[in-house]
C-alpha positions in Angstrom: -5.7 10.2 -9.4 -5.9 13.8 -7.7 -7.3 16.7 -9.5 -4.0 18.2 -10.1 -2.4 15.2 -11.8 -5.4 14.8 -13.9 -5.5 18.2 -15.0 -1.6 17.9 -15.7 -2.0 14.9 -17.6 -5.2 15.5 -19.5 -2.9 18.9 -20.8 -0.1 16.8 -21.3 -2.1 14.3 -23.7 -3.8 17.3 -25.2 -0.5 18.7 -26.4 0.5 15.0 -27.4 -2.7 15.0 -29.5 -1.7 18.3 -31.3 1.7 17.5 -32.5 0.3 14.4 -33.9 -2.2 16.0 -36.0 0.3 18.7 -37.2 2.7 15.8 -37.4 0.2 14.1 -39.5 -0.5 17.0 -41.4 2.9 17.7 -42.3 3.3 14.0 -43.5 0.4 14.0 -45.7 1.9 16.9 -47.5 4.9 15.7 -48.0 3.8 12.7 -49.3 1.9 14.7 -52.2 4.6 17.2 -52.9 5.8 16.3 -56.2 9.7 14.7 -55.5 12.8 15.9 -57.3 15.7 14.1 -58.3 17.7 16.6 -55.9 15.7 16.1 -53.2 15.6 12.3 -53.7 19.6 12.6 -53.7 19.7 14.5 -50.6 17.1 12.1 -48.4 19.5 9.4 -49.5 22.1 11.1 -48.0 20.8 11.8 -45.0 21.6 9.3 -42.1 18.5 7.2 -40.5 17.1 8.7 -37.3 18.3 6.9 -34.1 15.9 5.0 -32.2 15.2 6.3 -28.8 14.6 4.0 -26.2 13.8 4.7 -22.4 15.1 2.4 -19.4 13.3 3.4 -16.3 15.2 2.2 -13.2 14.3 2.8 -9.6 18.1 2.2 -8.6 20.3 4.5 -7.3 23.6 6.6 -8.3 26.1 3.9 -7.8 24.0 1.2 -9.2 23.4 3.1 -12.0 27.0 4.8 -12.4 28.9 1.6 -11.1 31.3 1.0 -8.0 33.9 3.4 -8.0 37.2 3.5 -5.6 40.2 5.7 -5.4 43.8 3.5 -6.2 46.5 3.9 -4.3 47.4 7.6 -6.0 43.7 8.7 -5.2 42.6 8.4 -9.1 39.1 7.0 -9.1 38.9 3.4 -10.7 35.8 1.5 -11.8 35.3 -1.5 -10.0 32.1 -3.2 -11.1 30.1 -1.2 -13.9 26.5 -0.3 -13.0 23.7 0.1 -15.6 24.8 3.2 -17.4 28.2 1.6 -18.5 26.4 -1.7 -20.0 23.8 1.2 -21.7 26.8 2.6 -23.6 28.1 -0.5 -24.3 25.3 -1.3 -26.2 24.7 2.3 -28.0 27.6 1.7 -29.2 27.8 -1.7 -30.5 24.4 -0.2 -32.2 24.8 3.3 -33.8 21.3 3.6 -34.6 19.8 3.1 -31.4 20.0 5.6 -28.3 19.2 3.7 -25.0 18.7 6.2 -22.2 17.8 5.9 -18.5 14.9 7.0 -16.8 15.7 7.6 -12.8 12.7 7.5 -10.7 12.6 7.4 -7.0 11.3 4.0 -5.7 8.3 5.8 -3.4 7.4 7.6 -7.1 7.6 4.8 -9.0 4.5 2.8 -9.2 2.2 6.2 -9.6 4.9 7.6 -12.1 4.3 4.6 -14.7 0.5 5.1 -14.7 0.9 8.7 -15.1 3.1 8.4 -18.1 1.1 5.9 -19.7 -2.3 7.5 -19.5 0.0 10.7 -20.7 1.3 8.7 -23.6 5.3 9.4 -22.8 5.6 5.9 -20.9 9.3 4.8 -21.2 9.6 1.9 -23.8 11.2 -0.3 -20.8 10.1 -0.9 -17.3 11.6 -2.5 -14.5 9.0 -2.9 -11.1 8.6 -4.8 -8.5 6.4 -7.6 -9.2 3.5 -7.1 -7.5 2.5 -3.4 -9.0 2.5 -5.7 -12.6 -1.1 -6.9 -11.8 -2.6 -3.3 -12.3 -0.3 -2.5 -15.2 -1.4 -5.7 -16.7 -5.1 -5.1 -16.2 -4.6 -1.8 -17.7 -2.8 -3.4 -21.0 0.4 -1.5 -20.0 2.8 -4.7 -20.6 3.8 -5.9 -23.8 3.3 -9.8 -24.1 7.0 -11.4 -24.0 8.1 -13.1 -27.4 8.0 -16.4 -27.9 11.7 -16.8 -27.6 11.9 -15.1 -24.3 9.2 -16.9 -22.9 10.7 -20.1 -23.6 14.0 -19.2 -22.3 12.8 -18.1 -18.8 10.7 -21.5 -18.7 14.2 -23.7 -19.2 17.0 -21.3 -17.7 15.5 -19.4 -14.7 16.0 -20.4 -11.0 12.5 -18.8 -10.1 10.3 -16.9 -12.5 7.1 -17.0 -9.8 7.5 -12.7 -9.3 7.0 -12.9 -13.1 3.6 -14.9 -12.9 0.7 -12.9 -13.4 -3.1 -14.3 -13.7 -1.3 -17.5 -14.1 1.0 -16.9 -16.9 4.6 -15.5 -17.5 4.4 -11.6 -18.3 7.4 -10.3 -17.9 11.1 -11.4 -17.6 12.3 -12.1 -13.9 14.8 -9.6 -12.8 16.2 -10.9 -9.1 14.9 -12.5 -6.8 15.5 -11.4 -3.0 14.8 -13.3 0.4 15.7 -11.9 3.6 18.4 -13.0 6.5 19.4 -11.2 9.8 22.8 -8.9 9.9 23.6 -8.6 13.5 27.0 -6.8 14.8 29.4 -9.1 15.9 31.5 -6.9 18.2 28.3 -5.6 19.5 27.5 -9.0 20.3 30.9 -10.2 22.2 31.0 -6.9 24.7 27.5 -7.8 25.4 29.0 -11.5 26.4 26.7 -12.9 23.4 29.3 -15.7 22.5 29.8 -19.4 21.8 32.1 -21.4 23.4 35.1 -20.5 21.4 34.4 -16.7 22.0 32.5 -15.9 18.6 29.5 -14.0 18.3 26.8 -16.2 18.5 23.5 -15.0 16.3 20.1 -15.9 17.7 17.6 -18.6 16.1 14.4 -18.2 17.4 12.8 -14.9 18.0 12.7 -15.7 21.6 16.3 -15.4 21.6 16.4 -12.3 19.2 14.0 -10.7 21.7 16.8 -11.5 24.9 19.6 -10.5 22.8 18.1 -7.0 21.9 17.4 -6.3 25.5 21.2 -6.9 26.4 22.8 -4.8 23.4 20.4 -2.0 24.0 22.4 1.0 25.6 20.7 3.9 27.0 22.1 7.6 27.9 20.9 9.0 31.3 17.7 10.6 29.9 16.3 7.2 28.8 17.6 7.9 25.1 18.4 4.7 23.1 22.3 5.3 22.3 22.6 1.7 21.2 20.0 -0.3 19.7 19.3 -3.9 20.0 17.4 -4.3 16.7 16.4 -1.2 14.4 13.7 -1.2 11.6 12.6 1.8 9.5 9.2 3.8 9.9 7.5 5.1 6.6 8.5 2.2 4.0 6.7 -0.8 3.6 9.6 -3.1 2.7 11.3 -2.0 5.8 8.1 -2.5 7.9 6.1 -5.5 6.1 8.8 -7.4 4.6 10.4 -8.6 8.2 6.5 -8.7 9.5 6.0 -11.4 6.7 9.0 -13.4 7.1 8.3 -13.2 11.1 4.5 -14.6 10.1 5.3 -17.5 7.4 8.4 -18.7 10.3 5.4 -18.9 12.5 3.3 -20.9 10.1 0.9 -18.1 9.3 -0.6 -17.0 5.7 -1.0 -13.2 4.3 -4.2 -14.6 2.1 -6.0 -16.9 1.6 -5.4 -20.0 -1.0 -7.7 -18.1 -3.6 -6.0 -15.0 -2.7 -9.6 -13.5 -1.9 -9.3 -12.9 1.9 -6.9 -11.1 4.4 -5.3 -13.9 7.1 -3.6 -11.5 9.0 -5.4 -11.2 11.8 -5.5 -15.1 12.8 -3.6 -16.1 15.8 -0.7 -16.8 14.1 -0.7 -13.2 12.6 -1.8 -11.4 16.2 1.2 -13.8 17.4 3.5 -12.5 15.0 2.8 -8.6 15.7 2.8 -9.3 19.3 6.2 -10.4 19.1 7.5 -7.4 17.0 5.4 -4.9 19.1 7.3 -6.2 22.5 10.4 -5.1 20.8 9.2 -1.5 21.2 7.4 -1.9 24.3 10.8 -3.0 26.1 12.5 -0.5 24.9 15.2 -2.5 22.7 13.9 0.1 19.7 11.6 2.9 18.7 11.2 5.1 15.7 14.2 7.0 15.8 16.8 4.3 14.9 16.3 2.7 11.5 18.2 0.2 9.9 20.8 2.3 8.0 21.9 2.9 11.4 23.7 -0.5 11.3 25.9 0.9 9.0 27.0 3.2 11.8 27.7 0.7 14.2 24.8 1.7 16.6 22.6 -1.1 16.0 23.1 -4.9 16.7 20.6 -6.3 14.5 18.6 -5.9 11.7 16.3 -8.1 9.0 17.5 -7.1 5.5 17.0 -8.1 1.6 20.5 -8.8 0.1 20.9 -5.8 -2.0 21.5 -3.7 1.1 25.0 -5.1 1.0 26.4 -2.3 -0.9 25.1 0.4 1.4 26.9 -1.4 4.7 30.4 -2.1 2.9 30.4 1.4 2.0 29.1 2.7 5.5 31.7 0.2 6.8 34.7 0.2 4.8 37.3 -2.5 5.8 35.4 -3.1 9.0 32.5 -4.8 6.9 33.6 -8.3 7.5 35.2 -7.8 11.0 32.0 -6.3 12.0 29.1 -7.7 10.2 27.3 -11.0 10.6 24.9 -12.7 8.5 22.4 -15.6 9.8 18.8 -16.7 8.8 15.9 -14.6 10.1 15.2 -16.1 13.8 12.3 -18.3 13.7 9.4 -18.7 15.6 8.2 -22.4 14.5 10.3 -23.4 11.1 12.7 -21.4 9.1 11.0 -18.8 6.7 11.5 -15.6 5.4 9.7 -13.3 2.5 10.7 -13.9 -1.0 10.0 -10.6 -3.8 10.8 -10.1 -7.0 11.2 -7.1 -9.4 10.5 -7.7 -13.6 11.2 -6.3 -16.5 9.7 -5.8 -20.1 8.6 -3.5 -22.6 5.7 -1.5 -22.3 2.9 -2.0 -24.7 2.8 1.9 -25.7 6.3 1.9 -27.1 6.7 2.9 -30.8 9.8 1.0 -30.8 9.1 -2.7 -29.2 11.4 -4.5 -31.3 14.3 -2.8 -30.7 13.2 -2.5 -27.1 13.2 -6.4 -27.2 16.3 -6.7 -28.8 18.1 -4.5 -26.2 16.7 -6.8 -23.3 17.9 -10.2 -25.2 21.1 -9.0 -25.3 21.4 -7.9 -22.1 19.5 -10.4 -20.0 20.2 -13.5 -21.8 22.9 -13.6 -24.3 25.1 -15.0 -23.0 29.1 -13.2 -22.9 31.8 -15.8 -24.2 34.4 -14.5 -21.5 32.4 -15.1 -18.5 29.7 -17.7 -19.2 26.8 -15.7 -17.9 24.9 -12.8 -18.6 25.5 -9.0 -18.5 22.5 -8.3 -16.4 23.2 -11.3 -14.1 26.6 -9.5 -13.6 25.2 -6.5 -13.2 22.8 -7.7 -10.2 25.5 -9.8 -8.4 28.4 -7.7 -8.5 26.9 -4.0 -8.4 22.7 -3.8 -7.2 23.8 -6.9 -5.0 20.8 -8.3 -5.8 20.5 -12.3 -6.7 20.2 -13.3 -10.1 17.1 -15.6 -11.1 18.8 -17.2 -13.7 21.1 -20.2 -12.8 24.3 -19.2 -14.9 24.4 -15.9 -13.6 24.1 -17.7 -9.5 26.9 -20.2 -11.1 28.9 -17.6 -12.9 28.9 -15.3 -10.1 29.5 -18.0 -7.2 31.9 -15.3 -5.5 29.2 -13.0 -4.8 27.0 -15.4 -4.3 26.9 -19.0 -2.9 30.6 -18.5 -2.2 30.4 -15.0 -0.9 30.7 -13.7 2.7 27.6 -11.9 2.6 25.7 -13.4 0.2 26.2 -17.1 1.2 22.9 -17.3 3.9 20.5 -15.6 1.7 21.3 -18.1 -1.4 21.3 -21.1 1.0 17.8 -19.8 2.3 16.3 -19.5 -0.4 14.2 -22.8 -0.5 12.5 -21.2 2.7 11.7 -18.2 1.5 7.7 -18.0 0.8 7.0 -15.9 -2.8 4.9 -12.9 -1.8 1.7 -13.0 -3.7 0.9 -11.3 -6.8 -2.5 -9.1 -6.5 -4.2 -6.5 -7.6 -3.6 -3.2 -5.4 -0.5 -4.7 -3.9 0.8 -1.3 -3.1 -2.0 0.0 -1.1 -2.3 -3.5 0.6 1.1 -2.9 1.8 0.5 0.6 2.5 -2.1 -0.4 4.9 -0.5 -3.1 6.2 2.5 -0.9 7.0 0.4 2.1 8.7 -1.5 -0.6 11.2 1.9 -2.4 12.2 3.0 1.1 12.8 0.6 1.7 15.0 0.9 -1.5 16.9 4.5 -0.5 17.2 3.5 2.8 18.5 1.0 1.4 21.5 -1.6 3.4 19.2 -3.5 -0.1 18.7 -3.1 -3.3 20.1 -1.9 -6.0 17.5 -5.4 -7.3 17.1 -6.9 -4.2 16.7 -4.3 -3.3 14.2 -4.5 -6.3 12.0 -8.3 -6.6 12.7 -8.4 -2.8 10.6 -5.6 -4.2 8.2 -7.9 -6.9 6.8 -10.9 -5.2 6.7 -9.4 -2.7 4.6 -7.5 -5.3 2.6 -10.5 -7.7 2.1 -12.7 -4.5 0.4 -9.5 -4.4 -2.1 -9.3 -8.2 -2.8 -12.8 -7.9 -3.7 
């Protein structure tokens, strides 16, 4: 925490302490003041104060407000409910409770939760990237799972590995995400990358991907890329590190040692993997200017992404979405594999309304809707967020959006081949180190071996 943040946190904490002291003093005076029948009657007639709960999430606008499309008359129609609609439903059913959404940008989320907790103003309900939970648990920020919710998770979830911290289930699994490759079928056909029937043919190996990337790259007279063979996204660990780890696992490599005490990135498999990715930059098939979101503009032939990106690409490509987009497993080096990562949710230990917060989560994540046979949270994940739900009935009850869907089918089928990201202390810092060093290799500032040696030296210090 820098000095400015420390100072601000101290001011907030001091203010809260003062308010608490004042409130406590007023409360004591109220207790000792003589009561009258009239006062008692007035107090009885006052409506009980609403319990206010804050739900923190990193989700973006359409995921909170829902998916809206215009009808034939141009009027906006809600196609799929967002978080806000479910919150409104709960508030209407429970007039004594008011749940409010706190939207926090992903890049600020991990640090902001720490600052808010230290200042005594943390949200009641958290929704976090699972790896952040290790430090939160160590700081005592996470309220233990109630026994009934713990039993429910063990009995009814497809995967709960993301919610395991120090060998124990500590939160409710939110979503389980692996990775797949998207390819532009129209670009492939124009480049002649087709099967015997003339259909676009995706690469199955990394060597094929590198070859196809060259064939689909188009440059202008000055050598600038107009159409990318493949694109990543500089500056965000999920768009840099996750594709690297997916390829590393397919190459038989490991991120950490079995005891999670030592970085394994700079061994032979890791160096081979980063070399293969860096060669895409050296060959001119990609650069730092293009991003994976340019795939939605028809300017990129291939990207490696998580399932939640569907909504963004559907919105960008409109009615051409299924005509343009192809989905295939991440091209392998030795075996099929990709990174699996998770989000988790639960109640902050500092919440003054833990019972009400857990009751909301029971209603949201585990109560089965009679008309659908699914949970509200599962429907939200599958139908609006675009992520793969962790609960079995939510996968089965949303087959049209999951296993039977055009886009998600490959992601669901590849879950058994995915490797869960380890939950270790300082995960956010570790992934940031990896991102910086991987980008240094991509940019030609370091060799792949130098970049991974530097990464492991710093990561090992954090692991200790």
